C-alpha positions as CSV (number, residue, x, y, z in Angstrom):
1,M,-32.1,3.9,-10.9
2,I,-29.3,6.2,-12.1
3,C,-27.9,3.2,-14.0
4,D,-31.2,2.9,-15.8
5,I,-31.1,6.6,-16.7
6,K,-27.6,6.4,-17.9
7,N,-28.5,3.4,-20.1
8,T,-31.5,5.2,-21.6
9,V,-29.4,8.3,-22.4
10,A,-26.6,6.1,-23.7
11,Q,-29.1,4.2,-26.1
12,E,-30.2,7.6,-27.5
13,L,-26.7,8.7,-28.1
14,Y,-25.8,5.4,-29.6
15,N,-28.7,5.6,-32.1
16,I,-27.4,9.0,-33.2
17,I,-23.6,8.3,-33.2
18,G,-24.2,5.1,-35.3
19,E,-20.6,4.1,-35.2
20,P,-19.5,0.5,-34.5
21,E,-16.2,1.7,-33.0
22,I,-18.0,2.7,-29.8
23,T,-20.7,0.6,-28.0
24,K,-23.7,1.6,-26.1
25,E,-22.0,0.1,-22.9
26,E,-18.8,2.3,-23.5
27,I,-21.1,5.4,-24.0
28,A,-22.8,4.6,-20.7
29,A,-19.5,4.2,-18.9
30,A,-18.2,7.5,-20.3
31,L,-21.2,9.6,-19.0
32,E,-20.0,11.8,-16.3
33,Y,-21.4,14.1,-13.6
34,P,-20.7,17.7,-14.2
35,P,-18.7,19.5,-11.4
36,D,-21.4,22.2,-11.1
37,I,-25.1,21.3,-10.9
38,N,-25.9,24.3,-13.0
39,M,-24.2,22.7,-15.9
40,G,-26.6,19.7,-15.8
41,D,-26.9,16.3,-14.3
42,L,-25.1,14.1,-16.8
43,A,-22.4,14.9,-19.4
44,F,-21.0,13.0,-22.3
45,P,-17.4,13.9,-23.5
46,C,-17.0,13.9,-27.3
47,F,-13.2,13.7,-27.3
48,R,-13.0,10.1,-28.3
49,L,-15.4,10.7,-31.2
50,S,-13.0,13.3,-32.5
51,K,-10.8,10.5,-33.9
52,I,-13.7,8.6,-35.4
53,F,-15.4,11.6,-37.1
54,R,-12.2,13.7,-37.7
55,K,-13.9,16.8,-36.3
56,S,-13.3,18.8,-33.2
57,P,-15.1,17.7,-30.0
58,N,-16.9,21.0,-29.9
59,I,-18.4,20.5,-33.4
60,I,-19.3,16.9,-32.7
61,A,-21.1,17.9,-29.4
62,E,-23.1,20.6,-31.2
63,D,-24.0,18.2,-34.1
64,I,-25.3,15.5,-31.7
65,K,-27.1,18.0,-29.6
66,N,-28.8,19.4,-32.7
67,K,-29.9,15.9,-33.7
68,L,-31.3,15.3,-30.2
69,T,-33.1,18.6,-29.9
70,S,-33.4,22.3,-30.8
71,G,-33.5,23.5,-27.3
72,N,-35.6,20.8,-25.7
73,I,-35.7,16.9,-26.0
74,S,-37.9,15.9,-28.9
75,A,-41.1,14.2,-27.9
76,D,-40.4,11.0,-29.8
77,A,-37.0,10.5,-28.2
78,Q,-36.9,7.3,-25.9
79,C,-35.3,9.6,-23.2
80,A,-38.0,12.3,-23.4
81,P,-39.7,11.5,-20.1
82,L,-36.6,12.0,-18.1
83,L,-34.6,14.7,-19.8
84,K,-35.6,18.4,-19.7
85,K,-32.8,19.8,-22.0
86,C,-29.4,19.2,-23.4
87,E,-26.6,21.7,-24.3
88,S,-23.2,21.5,-25.8
89,A,-20.2,23.1,-24.1
90,G,-16.5,22.6,-24.4
91,G,-16.7,19.3,-26.2
92,Y,-19.3,17.9,-23.8
93,I,-23.1,17.4,-24.1
94,N,-24.7,18.2,-20.9
95,F,-28.0,16.7,-20.0
96,T,-30.4,18.2,-17.5
97,L,-33.0,15.7,-16.1
98,D,-36.6,16.4,-15.5
99,D,-37.0,17.2,-11.8
100,K,-40.2,15.4,-11.2
101,Y,-39.2,12.3,-13.1
102,Y,-35.8,12.2,-11.5
103,A,-36.8,12.9,-7.9
104,E,-39.8,10.6,-7.9
105,N,-37.9,7.6,-9.4
106,I,-34.7,8.0,-7.3
107,L,-36.5,8.5,-4.0
108,G,-39.0,5.7,-4.9
109,D,-36.0,3.4,-5.1
110,V,-34.8,4.6,-1.6
111,F,-38.0,4.0,0.1
112,E,-38.7,0.7,-1.5
113,Q,-35.2,-0.6,-0.7
114,G,-34.7,1.1,2.7
115,D,-31.5,-0.2,4.4
116,K,-30.7,-2.1,1.2
117,Y,-30.8,1.1,-1.0
118,G,-27.7,1.1,-3.1
119,A,-27.0,-2.6,-2.7
120,P,-26.3,-4.2,-6.1
121,K,-26.8,-7.9,-6.6
122,I,-23.5,-8.6,-8.3
123,G,-22.4,-11.0,-5.6
124,E,-25.3,-13.4,-5.4
125,S,-24.3,-17.0,-5.3
126,K,-20.6,-16.0,-4.9
127,T,-18.2,-16.3,-2.0
128,V,-15.5,-14.1,-0.9
129,V,-12.8,-15.1,1.6
130,I,-11.1,-12.1,3.3
131,D,-8.0,-12.6,5.4
132,Y,-7.3,-9.5,7.6
133,S,-6.1,-8.3,11.1
134,S,-4.0,-11.6,11.7
135,P,-2.0,-10.6,14.7
136,N,0.6,-12.6,16.5
137,M,-0.6,-14.4,19.6
138,S,0.5,-13.8,23.2
139,K,0.5,-10.1,22.6
140,P,-2.4,-7.5,22.7
141,L,-3.3,-5.7,19.5
142,S,-1.2,-2.7,18.7
143,V,-2.2,0.5,16.8
144,G,-0.2,-1.0,14.0
145,H,-3.0,-3.6,13.6
146,L,-5.7,-1.0,13.1
147,R,-5.3,-0.5,9.3
148,T,-5.6,-4.1,8.2
149,T,-8.4,-4.8,10.7
150,N,-10.4,-1.6,9.7
151,I,-9.8,-1.8,5.9
152,G,-10.5,-5.5,5.9
153,N,-13.7,-5.2,7.8
154,A,-15.0,-2.3,5.5
155,I,-14.1,-4.4,2.4
156,K,-16.0,-7.4,3.9
157,K,-19.1,-5.2,4.6
158,I,-19.0,-3.7,1.1
159,H,-19.0,-7.2,-0.4
160,Q,-21.8,-8.3,2.0
161,F,-23.8,-5.3,0.8
162,C,-23.2,-6.4,-2.8
163,G,-24.7,-9.8,-2.2
164,Y,-21.6,-11.9,-1.6
165,K,-21.3,-14.6,1.0
166,T,-18.3,-13.4,3.0
167,V,-15.9,-15.5,5.1
168,A,-13.8,-13.4,7.4
169,I,-10.6,-15.1,8.4
170,N,-8.2,-14.0,11.2
171,Y,-5.1,-15.9,10.2
172,I,-3.4,-15.6,13.6
173,G,0.4,-16.0,14.2
174,D,0.3,-18.8,16.8
175,W,3.3,-20.9,15.8
176,G,7.1,-20.8,15.6
177,T,9.9,-19.0,17.5
178,P,7.7,-16.2,19.1
179,Q,5.7,-18.9,20.9
180,G,8.9,-20.6,22.0
181,K,10.0,-17.3,23.5
182,I,6.8,-16.8,25.5
183,I,6.9,-20.4,26.9
184,A,10.6,-20.1,27.8
185,A,9.9,-16.7,29.5
186,Y,7.0,-18.1,31.5
187,K,9.0,-21.1,32.7
188,L,11.9,-18.8,33.7
189,W,10.1,-15.9,35.4
190,C,6.5,-16.9,36.2
191,N,5.5,-20.5,36.2
192,N,2.1,-19.6,37.6
193,I,-0.8,-20.3,35.3
194,S,-3.3,-18.5,37.6
195,E,-1.4,-15.3,37.2
196,V,-1.5,-15.6,33.4
197,E,-5.2,-16.3,33.5
198,E,-5.8,-13.4,35.9
199,K,-3.8,-10.8,34.1
200,G,-4.3,-12.1,30.6
201,V,-2.4,-11.3,27.5
202,Y,-0.8,-8.3,29.2
203,K,1.2,-10.7,31.5
204,L,2.3,-12.6,28.4
205,L,3.4,-9.3,26.8
206,D,5.4,-8.4,29.9
207,L,7.1,-11.8,29.8
208,Y,7.9,-11.4,26.1
209,L,9.4,-7.9,26.5
210,K,11.5,-9.2,29.5
211,F,12.7,-12.2,27.3
212,E,13.7,-9.8,24.5
213,K,15.6,-7.5,26.9
214,E,17.4,-10.4,28.8
215,A,18.3,-12.1,25.5
216,E,20.4,-9.1,24.5
217,E,22.8,-10.1,27.3
218,D,22.2,-13.7,27.6
219,K,22.7,-15.5,24.3
220,T,21.6,-18.9,25.8
221,L,18.0,-17.7,26.0
222,G,17.7,-18.0,22.2
223,E,18.5,-21.7,22.4
224,S,15.9,-22.1,25.2
225,A,13.2,-20.6,22.9
226,R,14.3,-22.9,20.1
227,L,14.1,-25.8,22.4
228,F,10.5,-25.0,23.5
229,C,9.6,-24.3,19.9
230,L,10.8,-27.8,19.0
231,K,8.9,-29.4,21.9
232,L,5.7,-27.7,20.7
233,E,6.3,-29.1,17.1
234,Q,6.9,-32.6,18.6
235,G,3.7,-32.4,20.6
236,D,5.3,-32.4,24.1
237,E,2.2,-32.7,26.4
238,E,3.2,-30.0,29.0
239,T,4.3,-27.5,26.3
240,V,1.3,-28.0,24.2
241,K,-1.0,-27.5,27.3
242,L,0.7,-24.2,28.1
243,W,0.4,-23.1,24.4
244,K,-3.3,-23.8,24.3
245,I,-3.8,-21.8,27.5
246,F,-1.8,-18.9,26.1
247,M,-3.8,-19.1,22.9
248,A,-7.1,-19.0,24.7
249,V,-6.1,-16.0,26.8
250,S,-5.0,-14.2,23.6
251,I,-8.0,-14.8,21.6
252,E,-10.2,-13.8,24.5
253,E,-8.5,-10.4,24.5
254,L,-8.7,-10.1,20.7
255,K,-12.4,-10.7,20.7
256,R,-12.8,-8.0,23.4
257,I,-11.2,-5.4,21.3
258,Y,-12.9,-6.6,18.1
259,N,-16.2,-6.3,19.9
260,I,-15.4,-2.6,20.7
261,L,-14.8,-2.1,17.0
262,G,-17.9,-4.0,16.0
263,I,-15.9,-6.7,14.1
264,E,-16.6,-10.4,14.0
265,F,-14.6,-13.2,12.4
266,D,-15.7,-16.6,11.0
267,S,-12.4,-18.3,11.5
268,Y,-9.4,-18.0,13.7
269,D,-7.5,-20.8,12.0
270,G,-3.9,-19.6,12.3
271,E,-0.4,-20.9,11.3
272,S,-0.6,-24.0,13.6
273,F,-3.7,-25.2,11.7
274,F,-1.7,-25.5,8.5
275,E,1.5,-27.0,9.9
276,D,0.6,-30.6,8.9
277,K,-0.7,-29.4,5.4
278,M,2.7,-28.1,4.2
279,P,4.4,-31.4,3.4
280,A,1.8,-32.1,0.8
281,V,2.5,-28.7,-0.9
282,I,6.2,-29.5,-1.0
283,R,5.6,-32.9,-2.5
284,E,3.3,-31.4,-5.1
285,L,5.9,-28.8,-6.1
286,K,8.5,-31.6,-6.4
287,E,6.1,-33.8,-8.5
288,K,5.4,-30.9,-10.9
289,D,9.2,-30.2,-11.2
290,L,8.9,-26.7,-9.9
291,L,11.5,-26.9,-7.1
292,K,15.1,-26.1,-7.8
293,S,18.1,-26.5,-5.4
294,D,20.3,-23.6,-4.5
295,N,23.0,-24.2,-1.7
296,G,20.7,-26.6,0.1
297,A,17.6,-24.4,-0.1
298,Q,14.5,-25.2,-2.3
299,L,13.0,-22.5,-4.5
300,V,10.8,-21.8,-7.5
301,D,12.5,-19.8,-10.2
302,L,10.4,-16.8,-11.2
303,E,13.0,-15.0,-13.3
304,E,10.8,-15.5,-16.3
305,Y,8.1,-13.4,-14.6
306,N,10.5,-10.6,-13.6
307,M,10.4,-11.6,-9.9
308,P,13.1,-12.9,-7.6
309,P,13.1,-16.7,-6.8
310,C,10.3,-17.8,-4.4
311,L,12.0,-19.6,-1.4
312,I,10.0,-22.6,-0.3
313,I,12.4,-24.5,2.0
314,K,15.4,-23.0,3.8
315,S,18.9,-24.6,3.7
316,D,18.2,-26.0,7.2
317,G,15.1,-27.7,6.0
318,A,12.6,-25.3,7.6
319,S,9.6,-24.3,5.6
320,L,8.5,-20.6,5.2
321,Y,5.5,-18.4,5.2
322,T,5.2,-19.0,1.5
323,T,4.7,-22.7,1.9
324,R,2.1,-22.1,4.6
325,D,0.3,-19.5,2.6
326,I,0.0,-21.8,-0.4
327,A,-1.3,-24.6,1.9
328,S,-3.8,-22.3,3.4
329,A,-5.1,-21.1,0.0
330,I,-5.6,-24.7,-1.3
331,Y,-7.5,-25.4,1.9
332,R,-9.7,-22.3,1.7
333,H,-10.6,-23.1,-1.9
334,K,-11.5,-26.7,-1.1
335,T,-13.5,-25.6,2.0
336,Y,-15.2,-22.5,0.7
337,S,-15.0,-22.6,-3.1
338,F,-14.2,-18.9,-3.2
339,D,-14.8,-16.6,-6.1
340,K,-12.4,-14.1,-4.6
341,N,-9.6,-14.8,-2.0
342,I,-8.5,-11.5,-0.5
343,Y,-5.5,-10.7,1.7
344,V,-5.3,-7.3,3.4
345,T,-1.7,-6.5,4.4
346,D,0.6,-3.6,4.2
347,M,2.3,-2.8,0.8
348,R,5.7,-4.0,2.0
349,Q,4.4,-7.6,1.5
350,S,3.3,-7.0,-2.1
351,L,6.2,-9.0,-3.6
352,H,5.6,-11.9,-1.2
353,F,2.0,-12.2,-2.4
354,A,2.8,-11.7,-6.1
355,Q,5.4,-14.5,-5.8
356,W,3.3,-17.2,-4.1
357,F,0.2,-16.3,-6.3
358,K,2.4,-17.0,-9.3
359,V,3.7,-20.2,-7.8
360,T,0.1,-21.5,-7.2
361,E,-0.7,-20.6,-10.9
362,L,2.4,-22.6,-12.1
363,M,1.1,-25.5,-9.9
364,G,-2.0,-25.5,-12.2
365,Y,-4.5,-24.0,-9.9
366,K,-7.0,-22.0,-12.0
367,W,-8.2,-20.2,-9.0
368,A,-4.8,-18.5,-8.5
369,K,-6.2,-15.6,-10.6
370,D,-8.9,-15.1,-8.0
371,C,-6.3,-14.4,-5.2
372,V,-6.0,-10.7,-4.5
373,H,-3.6,-8.7,-2.3
374,I,-5.0,-5.4,-0.9
375,P,-2.0,-3.4,0.1
376,Y,-2.2,-0.3,2.3
377,G,0.1,2.5,3.6
378,L,1.4,3.1,7.1
379,M,-0.1,5.1,9.9
380,N,1.7,7.6,12.1
381,F,0.5,10.0,14.7
382,G,1.4,13.6,13.9
383,G,5.0,12.4,13.5
384,Q,5.1,11.1,17.1
385,V,5.0,7.6,18.6
386,M,2.3,7.0,21.2
387,K,3.6,6.2,24.6
388,T,1.6,3.6,26.6
389,R,2.0,1.3,29.5
390,A,3.8,-1.2,27.2
391,G,6.8,1.2,26.7
392,N,7.2,2.0,23.0
393,I,4.4,-0.4,21.9
394,A,1.2,1.6,21.2
395,L,-1.7,-0.5,22.3
396,L,-4.9,-0.3,20.3
397,D,-6.9,-0.7,23.5
398,D,-5.3,2.5,25.0
399,F,-5.7,4.3,21.7
400,L,-9.5,3.5,21.5
401,K,-10.0,4.5,25.2
402,L,-8.4,7.8,24.5
403,A,-10.6,8.4,21.5
404,V,-13.7,7.8,23.6
405,E,-12.5,10.1,26.4
406,K,-11.8,12.9,24.0
407,A,-15.1,12.5,22.3
408,E,-16.9,12.5,25.7
409,S,-15.2,15.8,26.5
410,I,-16.4,17.4,23.3
411,I,-19.9,16.1,23.6
412,E,-20.1,17.4,27.2
413,E,-19.2,20.8,25.9
414,K,-21.6,20.7,22.9
415,N,-24.6,19.2,24.8
416,P,-24.2,19.3,28.6
417,G,-27.9,18.4,29.1
418,L,-27.3,14.8,28.2
419,S,-27.4,12.2,31.0
420,V,-24.1,10.5,32.0
421,D,-25.2,7.3,30.3
422,E,-26.2,9.1,27.1
423,K,-22.9,10.9,26.9
424,K,-21.0,7.6,27.4
425,E,-23.0,5.8,24.8
426,I,-22.6,8.5,22.2
427,A,-19.0,9.1,23.1
428,K,-18.1,5.5,22.4
429,K,-19.9,5.6,19.0
430,V,-18.3,8.9,18.0
431,G,-14.8,8.2,19.4
432,I,-14.6,4.8,17.7
433,G,-16.2,6.2,14.5
434,A,-13.6,9.0,14.5
435,V,-10.7,6.6,14.5
436,L,-12.3,4.3,11.8
437,F,-13.2,7.2,9.5
438,S,-9.9,8.9,9.9
439,D,-8.1,5.7,8.9
440,L,-10.2,5.2,5.8
441,V,-10.8,8.6,4.3
442,S,-7.5,9.3,2.6
443,G,-7.3,6.1,0.5
444,R,-5.8,2.8,1.6
445,V,-2.5,3.0,-0.3
446,K,-1.6,6.4,1.2
447,D,0.2,6.8,4.5
448,V,-2.1,8.1,7.2
449,N,-1.0,11.0,9.4
450,F,-3.5,10.7,12.3
451,T,-4.2,13.8,14.4
452,W,-6.9,14.1,17.1
453,E,-7.7,17.6,15.9
454,E,-8.7,16.3,12.4
455,A,-10.3,13.1,13.6
456,L,-12.6,14.7,16.1
457,N,-13.4,17.8,14.2
458,F,-17.2,18.0,14.1
459,N,-17.1,20.5,11.3
460,G,-14.5,19.0,9.0
461,N,-13.9,15.9,6.9
462,S,-14.4,13.5,9.8
463,G,-16.4,10.7,11.1
464,P,-18.1,12.9,13.8
465,Y,-19.1,15.3,11.0
466,V,-21.0,12.5,9.2
467,Q,-22.5,11.1,12.4
468,Y,-23.4,14.7,13.5
469,T,-25.2,15.2,10.2
470,Y,-27.0,11.9,10.5
471,A,-28.1,12.9,14.0
472,R,-29.3,16.3,12.6
473,V,-31.5,14.5,10.1
474,C,-32.9,12.3,12.8
475,S,-33.6,15.3,14.9
476,V,-35.6,17.0,12.1
477,L,-37.7,13.8,11.4
478,D,-38.3,13.2,15.1
479,K,-39.7,16.8,15.6
480,A,-41.9,16.4,12.6
481,G,-43.5,13.1,13.5
482,A,-45.1,10.9,10.9
483,L,-45.2,12.1,7.2
484,D,-48.6,12.7,5.6
485,N,-47.3,11.8,2.1
486,K,-44.0,11.4,0.3
487,N,-44.6,13.6,-2.7
488,I,-41.6,15.6,-4.0
489,L,-41.6,19.2,-5.0
490,I,-38.3,20.7,-5.9
491,T,-38.1,24.5,-5.1
492,N,-34.5,25.0,-4.4
493,I,-31.2,24.0,-6.1
494,S,-29.9,22.6,-2.8
495,E,-32.8,20.1,-2.8
496,R,-31.9,19.0,-6.3
497,E,-28.3,18.6,-5.3
498,I,-29.2,16.1,-2.5
499,I,-31.4,14.1,-4.9
500,K,-28.5,14.0,-7.4
501,L,-26.1,12.8,-4.8
502,I,-28.4,10.2,-3.4
503,S,-28.9,8.8,-6.9
504,Q,-25.1,8.3,-7.2
505,F,-24.8,6.1,-4.1
506,P,-25.3,2.7,-5.8
507,E,-22.6,3.6,-8.3
508,K,-20.2,4.6,-5.4
509,V,-20.8,1.2,-3.8
510,L,-19.9,-0.6,-7.1
511,V,-16.7,1.5,-7.4
512,A,-15.7,0.7,-3.8
513,E,-16.3,-3.0,-4.4
514,R,-14.4,-3.0,-7.7
515,E,-11.4,-1.0,-6.4
516,Y,-11.4,-2.5,-2.8
517,E,-11.5,1.2,-1.7
518,P,-13.6,2.2,1.3
519,S,-12.4,5.8,0.9
520,V,-14.9,6.1,-2.0
521,I,-17.7,5.7,0.5
522,C,-16.1,8.2,2.9
523,R,-15.7,10.9,0.3
524,Y,-19.2,10.3,-0.9
525,L,-20.6,10.7,2.6
526,L,-18.8,13.9,3.1
527,D,-20.3,15.3,-0.1
528,L,-23.8,14.2,0.8
529,C,-23.3,15.7,4.4
530,A,-22.1,19.0,2.9
531,A,-25.1,19.1,0.5
532,F,-27.6,18.3,3.3
533,N,-26.2,20.9,5.6
534,R,-26.5,23.6,2.9
535,F,-30.1,22.5,2.3
536,Y,-30.7,22.6,6.1
537,H,-29.4,26.2,6.3
538,E,-31.0,27.5,3.2
539,C,-34.5,25.9,3.3
540,S,-37.1,26.0,6.1
541,I,-38.1,22.5,6.8
542,L,-40.6,22.3,9.7
543,K,-41.6,25.9,9.0
544,A,-41.8,25.7,5.2
545,E,-44.1,28.0,3.3
546,S,-46.7,25.4,2.7
547,E,-47.6,21.9,4.0
548,E,-46.8,20.4,0.6
549,I,-43.3,21.8,0.5
550,K,-42.8,20.8,4.2
551,N,-43.7,17.2,3.4
552,S,-41.5,17.3,0.3
553,R,-38.5,18.4,2.4
554,L,-39.2,15.9,5.2
555,T,-39.3,13.2,2.5
556,L,-35.9,14.4,1.3
557,C,-34.6,14.2,4.9
558,E,-35.8,10.6,5.2
559,A,-34.1,9.6,2.0
560,A,-30.9,11.2,3.2
561,K,-31.2,9.4,6.5
562,Y,-31.4,5.9,4.7
563,T,-28.5,6.7,2.4
564,L,-26.2,8.2,5.2
565,G,-27.1,5.3,7.5
566,N,-26.3,2.7,4.8
567,G,-22.9,4.4,4.1
568,L,-22.0,4.4,7.8
569,W,-22.8,0.7,8.0
570,L,-20.4,0.0,5.1
571,L,-17.6,1.7,7.0
572,G,-18.3,-0.3,10.2
573,M,-19.4,2.9,12.0
574,E,-22.3,3.2,14.4
575,K,-25.3,5.5,13.8
576,T,-26.2,7.9,16.6
577,E,-29.5,9.9,16.6
578,R,-28.1,12.4,19.1
579,V,-24.7,14.1,19.3
């Protein structure tokens, strides 16, 4: 709806400006939201027009305002039904929308669309492949996997909301030297498959850590790992059987943690799946005369594109991640016909992706332009490393359990009357939500300094604050019962501010999709929560001065509930109606 309003205002401005150097679409894109609601609902900056008309932005703004109106919008203007007034100030034209028209149309959209409110249809008939999480097998997830897993899941959900068909891929590290080390360690110090099946991936982790420690003293262990790696590649029956058991144990544990986070994948095809697909890539590179020799290694020269050479085959004949990534991208395009092929990894891998994206382009694949690397910063914990049962490896499972325990203590203090089961259910939603939101809110390219004080602050810029506000809205509606009608009567500026923010939600979704930036949704939800809580404290809802005003405010509560709920879903957070 707000896009329609912007387009209507833009058309009116375009008719007045009458210059081919600026289009109606550019005018619509330039419309802003004033920082103070008292300044109006939309603002058009006239600074770009200064160069066209050779006048100051202030004079241009005043001229356009006078052509539109002499205090109020003229009756014959196309935008007359929705605009109450316009003013010029500081090189801007500020537009104030008509309360009744604005409220009824915005909230009408909310109630018509419900849990789809704010969902654009830009992704219909399009497919997005999203590669994220991607841990190494035979180890439990560490806290270091949180960002790729969380950011990737939010980006997936944002694209789903926009109408895309999404394919979530967990490109697991299940091949190579690490697997050789695990198998060697098992044969040396365990050799009991029942113990592995009983203790799961944590037994495999213990074996891996023991191997790494012993290998510092015994250099022959490295050769043992390489031998088992070679046996695996050659298809040795016993080695492959062990490897399959270790993979099954690993994936079972992965799925348990993903279930806690509310995350599902469509594919667990890892490195091993593409092992037999790499020779074809190397042949194609040779056929297209892209490979060059350098001291026995094979590479693609990218100097022309201001990048270092892209190594394809090492001097010992071994292939690299680059070769496997190209093979997997070719497979994914053949299998899914993607419109976007997204990779969520930390920013230290940016050059790697830029290189192989360029190589696929040089190979003649037009879809190379549809491959996107989504980088992110690192996470630390108040400058301290978490200590867990795995020594200096911070396990994600321990981290999430601690989040739930801390949330449960706070909920017990805030609401001791809840039953044990209610406290545990709410604590899980709030604790996990606190971790997810804290990771996303700062922006993905920034390093995150995680602290429990900030993450679990019910009054701050946190997940629990958003969930608590949602619960507050639900509580008001629950006490009110069924609404008699959904007419809107704006009597307070705080009511108007909520409507204004609700109207902006569809745009925020589009920005989050376009920029691959879940923090846009986080910041928006914090603004909407702050506006709702001001409204809650300033306006009587259940004891409003009239039944008409009461119904109007309850209608506003219901619209806020839909919008907050949709935003929480986009971030992978669970809603809770009690906190």
